[in-house]
TORTORLUM-672692 format. One record per residue (C-alpha): residue number from 1; residue in three letters; x, y, z. Coordinates in nm, 2 decimals, decimal comma. Layout:
N
- NUM  ALA  X  Y  Z;
...
END
This chain:
293
- 1  MET  1,02  2,59  1,00;
- 2  VAL  0,71  2,65  1,22;
- 3  ILE  0,62  2,32  1,37;
- 4  PRO  0,31  2,24  1,59;
- 5  LEU  0,39  2,03  1,90;
- 6  THR  0,13  1,83  2,08;
- 7  MET  0,07  1,93  2,44;
- 8  PRO  -0,04  1,71  2,74;
- 9  PRO  -0,42  1,74  2,80;
- 10  SER  -0,35  1,88  3,15;
- 11  THR  -0,21  2,20  3,00;
- 12  GLY  -0,54  2,30  2,85;
- 13  TYR  -0,38  2,34  2,50;
- 14  LYS  -0,38  2,08  2,22;
- 15  THR  -0,08  2,22  2,04;
- 16  TYR  0,17  2,51  2,03;
- 17  ASN  0,40  2,62  1,76;
- 18  ILE  0,78  2,65  1,77;
- 19  ASN  1,05  2,75  1,53;
- 20  ALA  1,30  2,47  1,47;
- 21  GLY  1,54  2,38  1,20;
- 22  SER  1,49  2,41  0,82;
- 23  LEU  1,37  2,21  0,52;
- 24  ARG  1,57  2,21  0,20;
- 25  ASN  1,39  2,12  -0,12;
- 26  SER  1,58  2,04  -0,44;
- 27  GLY  1,48  1,89  -0,77;
- 28  VAL  1,42  1,92  -1,14;
- 29  GLU  1,10  1,98  -1,34;
- 30  VAL  1,09  1,92  -1,71;
- 31  THR  0,81  2,01  -1,95;
- 32  ALA  0,81  1,92  -2,32;
- 33  ARG  0,54  2,04  -2,56;
- 34  VAL  0,52  1,93  -2,92;
- 35  THR  0,28  2,02  -3,20;
- 36  PRO  0,30  1,74  -3,46;
- 37  TRP  0,04  1,91  -3,68;
- 38  ALA  -0,12  2,25  -3,72;
- 39  ASN  -0,33  2,43  -3,98;
- 40  PRO  -0,40  2,80  -3,88;
- 41  GLU  -0,64  2,85  -4,17;
- 42  ARG  -0,88  2,59  -4,04;
- 43  ARG  -0,80  2,68  -3,67;
- 44  ALA  -0,67  2,33  -3,63;
- 45  SER  -0,38  2,19  -3,43;
- 46  TRP  -0,27  1,88  -3,23;
- 47  THR  -0,04  1,91  -2,93;
- 48  VAL  0,13  1,66  -2,70;
- 49  THR  0,26  1,76  -2,36;
- 50  LEU  0,49  1,56  -2,12;
- 51  ASN  0,58  1,68  -1,77;
- 52  GLY  0,81  1,52  -1,52;
- 53  ILE  0,92  1,62  -1,16;
- 54  TRP  1,21  1,48  -0,96;
- 55  GLN  1,22  1,62  -0,61;
- 56  ASN  1,40  1,56  -0,28;
- 57  SER  1,38  1,73  0,06;
- 58  LYS  1,58  1,70  0,38;
- 59  PHE  1,55  1,83  0,74;
- 60  ALA  1,85  2,02  0,89;
- 61  GLY  1,93  2,20  1,21;
- 62  LEU  1,67  2,01  1,42;
- 63  GLY  1,90  1,84  1,67;
- 64  ASN  1,70  1,70  1,96;
- 65  SER  1,44  1,97  1,96;
- 66  LEU  1,17  1,73  1,84;
- 67  ALA  1,27  1,42  2,03;
- 68  GLN  0,93  1,41  2,21;
- 69  GLU  0,74  1,42  1,88;
- 70  ASN  0,97  1,14  1,74;
- 71  SER  0,89  0,92  2,04;
- 72  LYS  0,52  0,91  1,97;
- 73  PHE  0,39  0,56  1,90;
- 74  SER  0,04  0,43  1,82;
- 75  ASN  -0,08  0,10  1,68;
- 76  ASP  -0,41  0,27  1,59;
- 77  THR  -0,43  0,30  1,21;
- 78  ALA  -0,63  0,62  1,25;
- 79  ALA  -0,30  0,77  1,37;
- 80  LEU  -0,07  0,63  1,10;
- 81  ALA  0,05  0,97  1,00;
- 82  GLU  0,18  1,03  1,36;
- 83  GLN  0,34  0,68  1,39;
- 84  PHE  0,53  0,68  1,06;
- 85  ARG  0,65  1,04  1,07;
- 86  ARG  0,99  1,14  1,22;
- 87  PHE  1,17  1,48  1,24;
- 88  GLN  1,54  1,39  1,20;
- 89  ASP  1,82  1,58  1,03;
- 90  GLY  1,92  1,44  0,70;
- 91  TYR  1,58  1,28  0,64;
- 92  SER  1,26  1,39  0,47;
- 93  GLN  0,90  1,46  0,58;
- 94  TYR  0,80  1,20  0,32;
- 95  ASP  1,01  0,92  0,49;
- 96  LEU  0,82  0,64  0,66;
- 97  TRP  0,94  0,49  0,99;
- 98  SER  0,85  0,17  1,15;
- 99  VAL  0,99  -0,17  1,27;
- 100  ARG  1,11  -0,37  0,98;
- 101  SER  0,94  -0,70  0,93;
- 102  LEU  1,10  -1,01  0,76;
- 103  GLY  0,76  -1,17  0,71;
- 104  ILE  0,59  -1,48  0,86;
- 105  ASP  0,80  -1,77  0,98;
- 106  PRO  0,69  -2,08  0,78;
- 107  GLY  0,76  -2,31  1,08;
- 108  SER  0,56  -2,13  1,35;
- 109  GLY  0,34  -1,87  1,17;
- 110  LYS  0,48  -1,59  1,38;
- 111  GLU  0,61  -1,26  1,25;
- 112  VAL  0,98  -1,22  1,23;
- 113  PHE  1,12  -0,87  1,31;
- 114  LEU  1,46  -0,72  1,23;
- 115  LYS  1,64  -0,54  1,51;
- 116  LEU  1,86  -0,23  1,46;
- 117  ASN  2,17  -0,45  1,53;
- 118  GLY  2,07  -0,69  1,25;
- 119  GLU  1,94  -0,97  1,47;
- 120  ARG  1,61  -1,15  1,40;
- 121  THR  1,35  -1,18  1,67;
- 122  PHE  0,98  -1,28  1,73;
- 123  ILE  0,95  -1,00  1,99;
- 124  TYR  0,83  -0,66  1,87;
- 125  ASP  1,02  -0,36  2,01;
- 126  LYS  0,93  -0,01  1,92;
- 127  ASP  1,30  0,09  1,99;
- 128  ASP  1,38  -0,09  1,67;
- 129  VAL  1,20  0,17  1,45;
- 130  GLN  1,39  0,26  1,14;
- 131  MET  1,33  0,43  0,81;
- 132  ILE  1,15  0,17  0,59;
- 133  GLY  1,05  0,37  0,28;
- 134  SER  0,93  0,70  0,14;
- 135  SER  0,59  0,82  0,02;
- 136  ARG  0,76  1,05  -0,22;
- 137  PRO  0,75  0,90  -0,58;
- 138  LYS  1,08  0,88  -0,77;
- 139  VAL  0,91  1,07  -1,05;
- 140  GLU  0,57  1,21  -1,11;
- 141  GLY  0,41  1,43  -1,37;
- 142  VAL  0,14  1,47  -1,64;
- 143  VAL  0,12  1,35  -1,99;
- 144  GLY  -0,16  1,49  -2,21;
- 145  THR  -0,28  1,57  -2,56;
- 146  GLY  -0,51  1,83  -2,71;
- 147  PHE  -0,68  1,86  -3,05;
- 148  MET  -0,87  2,16  -3,21;
- 149  TYR  -1,05  2,18  -3,54;
- 150  GLN  -1,28  2,46  -3,66;
- 151  GLY  -1,43  2,53  -3,32;
- 152  PHE  -1,42  2,17  -3,19;
- 153  SER  -1,17  2,10  -2,91;
- 154  PHE  -1,07  1,79  -2,72;
- 155  SER  -0,81  1,74  -2,45;
- 156  VAL  -0,72  1,47  -2,21;
- 157  ASN  -0,45  1,46  -1,93;
- 158  PHE  -0,32  1,17  -1,73;
- 159  ARG  -0,11  1,19  -1,41;
- 160  TYR  0,15  0,93  -1,33;
- 161  ARG  0,34  0,86  -1,00;
- 162  LEU  0,62  0,60  -1,00;
- 163  GLY  0,81  0,47  -0,70;
- 164  GLY  0,62  0,60  -0,40;
- 165  GLN  0,53  0,37  -0,11;
- 166  VAL  0,22  0,36  0,11;
- 167  ILE  0,11  0,18  0,42;
- 168  ASN  -0,19  -0,03  0,31;
- 169  ASP  -0,40  -0,01  0,62;
- 170  ALA  -0,67  -0,22  0,44;
- 171  LEU  -0,44  -0,52  0,47;
- 172  PHE  -0,40  -0,45  0,84;
- 173  ASN  -0,77  -0,40  0,92;
- 174  LYS  -0,95  -0,62  0,67;
- 175  VAL  -0,70  -0,90  0,60;
- 176  GLU  -0,47  -0,95  0,90;
- 177  ASN  -0,69  -0,86  1,19;
- 178  VAL  -0,98  -1,09  1,12;
- 179  GLY  -1,09  -1,24  1,45;
- 180  ALA  -1,29  -1,55  1,52;
- 181  THR  -1,63  -1,37  1,53;
- 182  ASP  -1,55  -1,19  1,20;
- 183  ILE  -1,54  -1,52  1,00;
- 184  TYR  -1,92  -1,53  1,00;
- 185  TYR  -1,93  -1,22  0,78;
- 186  ASN  -1,81  -1,14  0,43;
- 187  GLN  -1,43  -1,08  0,43;
- 188  ASP  -1,15  -1,00  0,19;
- 189  ARG  -1,06  -1,33  0,02;
- 190  ARG  -0,69  -1,27  0,10;
- 191  SER  -0,77  -1,31  0,47;
- 192  LEU  -0,82  -1,68  0,40;
- 193  TYR  -0,61  -1,78  0,10;
- 194  ASP  -0,29  -1,58  0,19;
- 195  ARG  -0,29  -1,67  0,56;
- 196  TRP  -0,06  -1,91  0,75;
- 197  LYS  -0,25  -2,23  0,83;
- 198  LYS  0,00  -2,51  0,90;
- 199  PRO  0,38  -2,55  0,95;
- 200  GLY  0,56  -2,51  0,62;
- 201  ASP  0,32  -2,26  0,47;
- 202  VAL  0,48  -1,96  0,30;
- 203  ALA  0,22  -1,69  0,37;
- 204  ASN  0,18  -1,32  0,40;
- 205  TYR  -0,04  -1,31  0,71;
- 206  ARG  -0,05  -1,49  1,05;
- 207  SER  -0,27  -1,76  1,16;
- 208  ILE  -0,63  -1,64  1,25;
- 209  SER  -0,61  -1,82  1,58;
- 210  GLU  -0,32  -1,59  1,69;
- 211  ILE  -0,49  -1,26  1,60;
- 212  GLY  -0,59  -1,07  1,92;
- 213  SER  -0,36  -1,26  2,15;
- 214  ASN  -0,20  -1,04  2,41;
- 215  THR  0,14  -1,20  2,36;
- 216  LEU  0,11  -1,21  1,98;
- 217  LYS  -0,04  -0,87  1,90;
- 218  THR  -0,03  -0,76  1,54;
- 219  TYR  0,17  -0,44  1,49;
- 220  VAL  0,17  -0,21  1,18;
- 221  THR  0,52  -0,29  1,04;
- 222  SER  0,70  -0,27  0,71;
- 223  ARG  0,50  -0,59  0,62;
- 224  PHE  0,21  -0,36  0,53;
- 225  LEU  0,43  -0,12  0,32;
- 226  GLN  0,37  -0,15  -0,05;
- 227  LYS  0,52  0,02  -0,36;
- 228  GLU  0,26  0,21  -0,55;
- 229  ASN  0,27  0,31  -0,91;
- 230  THR  -0,04  0,50  -1,03;
- 231  PHE  -0,18  0,62  -1,36;
- 232  THR  -0,48  0,85  -1,32;
- 233  GLY  -0,71  1,01  -1,57;
- 234  GLU  -0,68  1,36  -1,43;
- 235  SER  -0,91  1,54  -1,67;
- 236  ILE  -1,09  1,51  -2,00;
- 237  SER  -1,28  1,78  -2,18;
- 238  VAL  -1,48  1,82  -2,50;
- 239  GLY  -1,61  2,16  -2,64;
- 240  TYR  -1,74  2,34  -2,94;
- 241  GLU  -1,75  2,71  -3,03;
- 242  PHE  -2,03  2,84  -3,24;
- 243  SER  -1,88  3,17  -3,33;
- 244  GLN  -1,90  3,12  -3,71;
- 245  SER  -2,26  3,00  -3,72;
- 246  LYS  -2,52  3,24  -3,87;
- 247  TRP  -2,79  3,16  -3,61;
- 248  ILE  -2,56  3,29  -3,34;
- 249  SER  -2,58  3,65  -3,48;
- 250  LYS  -2,96  3,61  -3,52;
- 251  LEU  -2,97  3,55  -3,14;
- 252  GLY  -2,77  3,87  -3,08;
- 253  LEU  -2,46  3,68  -2,97;
- 254  LYS  -2,10  3,72  -3,08;
- 255  ASN  -1,99  3,39  -2,94;
- 256  LEU  -2,13  3,07  -2,78;
- 257  ARG  -1,93  2,79  -2,65;
- 258  VAL  -2,02  2,46  -2,48;
- 259  ASN  -1,78  2,26  -2,28;
- 260  ALA  -1,80  1,93  -2,09;
- 261  TYR  -1,55  1,83  -1,83;
- 262  MET  -1,47  1,52  -1,62;
- 263  ASN  -1,20  1,49  -1,35;
- 264  GLU  -1,04  1,17  -1,21;
- 265  PHE  -1,24  0,96  -1,46;
- 266  VAL  -1,01  0,65  -1,43;
- 267  ARG  -0,74  0,53  -1,20;
- 268  TRP  -0,50  0,23  -1,21;
- 269  SER  -0,27  0,13  -0,92;
- 270  THR  -0,03  -0,15  -0,85;
- 271  ILE  -0,18  -0,21  -0,51;
- 272  GLN  -0,53  -0,30  -0,39;
- 273  ALA  -0,63  -0,06  -0,11;
- 274  GLU  -0,99  -0,02  0,01;
- 275  ARG  -1,13  0,33  0,01;
- 276  GLY  -1,49  0,26  0,09;
- 277  ILE  -1,76  0,52  0,14;
- 278  GLU  -1,57  0,73  0,41;
- 279  TYR  -1,29  0,85  0,18;
- 280  PRO  -1,37  0,75  -0,18;
- 281  PHE  -1,19  0,88  -0,49;
- 282  THR  -1,35  1,20  -0,61;
- 283  ARG  -1,49  1,17  -0,96;
- 284  SER  -1,67  1,48  -1,09;
- 285  GLY  -1,82  1,61  -1,41;
- 286  SER  -1,95  1,94  -1,52;
- 287  LEU  -2,11  2,11  -1,82;
- 288  SER  -2,06  2,48  -1,90;
- 289  LEU  -2,22  2,72  -2,14;
- 290  ASN  -2,04  3,05  -2,22;
- 291  ALA  -2,20  3,33  -2,42;
- 292  SER  -2,07  3,67  -2,52;
- 293  PHE  -2,28  3,96  -2,66;
END
């Protein structure tokens, strides 16, 4: 593999590339296409397609060549890709690494961390980083259907992803880290209702009075890792071909076709993650007119 390494600013170079190790990919892709009904005389048919992909990948031959890259740590959510990525033999580039959290202690409202030796502690230690999940879904693919009848056509395709995990930074930025001055503005309702308030509360997030404390700093841990299953409307199209119409020949045309497309027209997910205006989901539509003479 060719891997970019980050250089110290004093060198005058941001990165340089090295050859190190290998990446082995393996998996299975299955596609099934069925035509339940067809009538060639009327140029009509109905098809259903199902596609599925199971894939796995592992690093090999790296040794300690990327130890410096693996030691990078940042609690800045803008650098989450750096923090949760590790180059280690036997693991994947999709594996997510962090300190494992056992949640909020009902008695004190403090976060409980799990050390590598199995002990529980209130003290965060980046040396306890371990593999906590994977962004690679267990299975993903496309399911779709298409219909044609005497020049009219319609097709729709949905993409599914099952079993992948993501770090929900919206929970970290907009729910957990709400300070005393932020309470005067509109906030995610979970920042109040799901927060620890008094001894005995079983909550997902720490007391608001502790946020920002130097001794009780909030770290991005497995507490913000969520399993995500998605079902997305990948594309939908409707079209009509006027090749058999008499007025087409009067215009000097052999064929005229109109198509309307729309991509990412709907999306369902098992988690609530804010995208905002900086990186929204892309939904696009288009209309095309094709003529041949």
